[in-house]
C-alpha positions as CSV (number, residue, x, y, z in Angstrom):
1,M,96.3,97.7,134.3
2,L,97.1,98.0,130.6
3,D,100.6,98.8,129.7
4,D,101.3,102.1,127.9
5,E,101.6,100.6,124.4
6,L,98.3,98.7,124.6
7,K,96.6,101.8,126.1
8,L,97.9,103.9,123.2
9,W,96.7,101.2,120.7
10,Y,93.2,101.4,122.2
11,L,93.2,105.2,122.2
12,L,94.2,105.4,118.6
13,S,91.7,102.7,117.6
14,D,88.9,104.4,119.5
15,C,89.8,107.8,118.0
16,V,89.6,106.4,114.5
17,D,86.4,104.5,115.1
18,E,84.7,107.4,116.9
19,L,85.9,110.0,114.3
20,R,84.5,107.8,111.5
21,E,81.2,107.4,113.3
22,A,81.0,111.2,114.0
23,V,81.7,112.0,110.3
24,V,78.9,109.5,109.3
25,L,76.5,110.9,111.9
26,S,77.1,114.5,110.9
27,R,75.3,113.7,107.7
28,G,76.3,115.2,104.5
29,D,74.2,114.6,101.4
30,S,73.2,111.1,100.4
31,E,76.3,110.6,98.2
32,I,78.6,111.4,101.1
33,T,76.6,109.1,103.4
34,E,76.8,106.3,100.9
35,F,80.5,106.8,100.3
36,L,81.2,106.8,104.0
37,S,79.4,103.5,104.3
38,L,82.1,101.8,102.3
39,T,84.3,99.3,104.1
40,A,87.7,100.4,105.4
41,G,89.3,98.2,102.8
42,Q,87.3,99.8,100.0
43,L,88.1,103.3,101.3
44,R,91.8,102.3,101.5
45,L,91.6,101.1,97.9
46,I,90.0,104.3,96.7
47,Q,92.6,106.3,98.5
48,A,95.4,104.3,96.8
49,V,93.8,104.8,93.4
50,C,93.7,108.5,94.0
51,R,97.3,108.6,95.1
52,L,98.6,106.4,92.3
53,T,96.7,108.2,89.5
54,R,97.7,111.8,90.4
55,D,100.2,111.6,87.6
56,A,98.6,108.8,85.6
57,D,95.3,110.2,84.2
58,E,94.8,107.0,82.2
59,G,94.7,104.9,85.3
60,I,96.7,102.1,86.9
61,S,96.9,98.4,86.5
62,L,95.2,96.0,88.9
63,K,98.6,94.5,89.6
64,T,100.1,97.9,90.6
65,L,97.1,98.5,92.9
66,A,97.4,95.0,94.4
67,D,101.1,95.5,95.1
68,E,100.4,98.9,96.7
69,L,97.8,97.4,99.0
70,H,99.8,94.2,99.7
71,L,96.8,92.1,98.6
72,S,96.3,89.5,95.9
73,S,95.1,90.6,92.5
74,S,92.0,88.5,92.9
75,A,91.0,90.2,96.2
76,V,91.6,93.6,94.7
77,S,89.7,92.7,91.6
78,L,86.7,91.8,93.7
79,M,86.8,95.1,95.5
80,V,87.2,97.0,92.3
81,D,84.2,95.1,90.8
82,T,82.1,96.3,93.7
83,L,83.3,99.9,93.4
84,V,82.7,99.9,89.6
85,R,79.1,98.7,90.2
86,K,78.7,101.6,92.7
87,N,80.1,103.9,90.1
88,D,83.0,105.1,92.2
89,L,85.7,103.5,90.0
90,E,85.9,102.7,86.3
91,R,87.8,100.1,84.3
92,L,89.1,101.1,80.9
93,H,91.5,99.7,78.3
94,S,95.0,101.1,78.0
95,S,95.6,103.3,74.9
96,Q,99.0,101.6,74.5
97,D,97.9,98.0,75.0
98,R,94.2,97.1,74.5
99,R,94.7,93.9,76.5
100,M,95.6,95.8,79.6
101,V,92.8,97.0,81.9
102,L,93.4,100.1,83.9
103,I,91.5,101.4,86.9
104,R,90.8,105.0,87.8
105,I,88.3,107.1,89.8
106,S,85.1,107.6,87.8
107,P,83.8,111.1,87.1
108,R,81.0,110.6,89.7
109,G,83.7,109.3,92.1
110,R,85.8,112.4,91.7
111,I,82.8,114.6,92.5
112,V,81.9,112.5,95.6
113,I,85.5,112.4,96.8
114,A,85.7,116.2,96.6
115,K,82.5,116.5,98.6
116,V,83.8,114.0,101.2
117,R,87.1,115.8,101.5
118,E,85.2,119.1,102.2
119,H,83.0,117.3,104.6
120,Y,86.1,116.0,106.5
121,R,87.6,119.5,106.6
122,R,84.4,120.9,108.2
123,V,84.2,118.1,110.8
124,M,87.9,118.2,111.6
125,R,87.7,122.0,111.9
126,N,85.1,121.6,114.6
127,F,87.0,118.9,116.5
128,L,90.2,121.0,116.3
129,A,88.6,124.3,117.3
130,G,89.5,123.7,121.0
131,M,93.2,123.2,120.2
132,S,95.8,125.9,120.0
133,E,97.9,126.3,116.9
134,A,100.9,124.8,118.8
135,E,98.8,121.8,119.9
136,R,97.7,121.2,116.3
137,A,101.2,121.4,115.0
138,R,102.5,119.0,117.7
139,A,99.7,116.6,117.0
140,E,100.5,116.7,113.3
141,E,104.2,116.1,114.1
142,L,103.4,113.1,116.3
143,F,101.0,111.5,113.9
144,T,103.4,112.0,111.0
145,R,106.2,110.4,112.9
146,L,103.9,107.5,114.0
147,L,102.7,107.0,110.5
148,A,106.3,106.9,109.2
149,D,107.1,104.2,111.9
150,I,104.0,102.2,111.0
151,R,104.9,102.3,107.3
152,G,108.4,101.0,108.2
153,Y,106.8,98.4,110.5
154,P,108.8,95.3,109.5
155,E,112.1,97.2,109.9
156,V,111.1,98.7,113.2
157,M,110.1,95.4,114.6
158,T,113.5,93.9,113.6
159,Q,115.4,96.7,115.1
160,N,113.4,96.5,118.4
161,G,114.0,92.8,118.8
162,G,110.9,91.1,117.3
163,G,107.3,91.3,117.9
164,N,106.3,87.8,118.7
165,R,104.9,88.6,122.1
166,C,101.2,88.1,122.8
């Protein structure tokens, strides 16, 4: 029998996979379907660009983005190139330093992201319809706490005595 930790890992993984599949199968318009067919890494990159450019309309540097994603600049550059070709992101020169290239969500990307967010809201509303308000609040509390622990992963593993077990 699986131990509790591994069982929870599989449940979380299955929930994410099944939710993503359900969102894709629920078919929005073609732009939403195309956007949802991006890889998990590409979606993560777009999410990071959205988060990091909330207060930086001009965009962010590739290095900043690479640091945020804990990836090499060359790996991030390849993903950015792909997303620029798909017209989800755009590269532009900094107004302060023409040598610096900045990345931001393209105008088309902003429209598609708004559509995708609304699509997610509709799908999640349907999935959460069977839960009480207290159950939703408790689920949010638990996921928020789990996410905070995941984001502090190296420190958590050190405190709990490692993580070198198979």
